[in-house]
N, C-alpha and C positions, 0 to 999 in steps of 0.2 A: 490292037494290044490292050491287055487289061491293065488299068491303072491301079487296081487293088489286087493284091496277091491272094492266091487260094490256098486251102488246106485240103489234103486228101485226094481221092481219085473217084469219089462217088457223086459226080455232077451230072446235070441233065440239061437239055434244050427242050423248052415247051413253049408253044405259041410264040415263036420268033425271039425268045429271050434265053440267055444262058444263065442258070441258077447254080450257085456254088456257096461254100462255107469261106468267109474271109479269114485268112490266116491269124491265128492267135486271137480270135474274136468270137463272140456268140451270134455274130451277124450273118444272115442269109442275104446274099447279094443277087439282085436281078439286073443282068446287063442286056439292055435292049440292043439286039443285033443289028437292026435297021437305023434306029436313031441315035445309037452309041451313048444313051444316058443310063445312069445307075440308080437304083433304088435298094433301100435296106429294110430288113425286118430283124428284130432283136429275138432270138429264141431263148425263152425264159429257162434257167437252171442247167444249161448245157455245159459240159466240160469244155475248155478251151485251151488247155495245155497238160502237160504232164502224161501220165500213162494210163489215164482212165478212157482209153479209145473204145469206140464202138466195134464189137465183134472181136474175133480171135486173131484177125489179121493186122491189127495195130497201125492202120493207115488213116482212118477217118474219125472225127468226132460226130459227124453228120452224114446221113445218107439220104439221097434224094430219089424220089420214085414218082413216076407219072403213069396214071391210068385214065380211063374215060371220065372219071370224076374230077381230074385235075392233078395239082401238084401236092405231094406228101413229103414230110421231112421226119425222118427217124433219128432219134439220138438218145444217149443215156443219161440218167440223173446220177451224178457221182455219189451223193450221199446215201443212195438206197440200191444202186445197181439195176433200178427199174428202167424200163424203156418207155419213151414217149414216142407217140405217133401223132404228128400234127398235120392237119389239113389246111393248106394256105390258099387264100383267096387272092389271086394274082391280077385281078382287074385294078386297072389304073394305079392305085397305091396298094402295096402288099399289106395283108393283115392276117391275123390268126382267125381261121374259121371255126376250127374245132381242135381239142387237144384231148388225148388220152393218155393216162399214166398207168401203164400195165405192169403187173408184176412179173415180167419175164426179164431174166438177167441176160442181158445183151451180150455179155462176155462168153457165154456158153454157145454162141452161134457163129458161122463163118460168114452169113449174110441174111439180110431181111429184105423184103420188097412187098410192095402193096399191088394188088390186081383185083380189079372189080370192087374195090373198096374194102377187100379182106387182107390182112397182114399175114404173110408168110415168112417162116423162118428156116433157113437152110442149115442143117447141122454142121457141114463141113463144105469148104470149097476146094480143099486140096486132096480130099480122098477120092479114089475112083467111085465108090459107092457111098451115097449119103441119102439122108432122109429130108423131105420137105414137111413141115408141120404147119 
């Protein structure tokens, strides 16, 4: 059982740990599934409440993605509607490895994900036909 509540539905399991956004907080939580310990990383400038959700679905403030390069966190900056793509170093203690502030309005997309180190944006997750950019 998690002792720290979560926000949204865009969580991942990577290398034996569960990664999620702590409710009403800019914290990324890593819960080690084997040892049952918890580590935190604070994401700079992320929205933690209100209606500045990531994407058109209004569920998440952060989205987690995993590829062969590791863990990625995607979130919006409330003051500019820009999108942050953050690569997280998950060894021992968590730390920010890289961050990119890109001028893509996250409110215009239904989903984003990283594959092979490339950010992809899906126009809609509710329409039968959609575009991936």
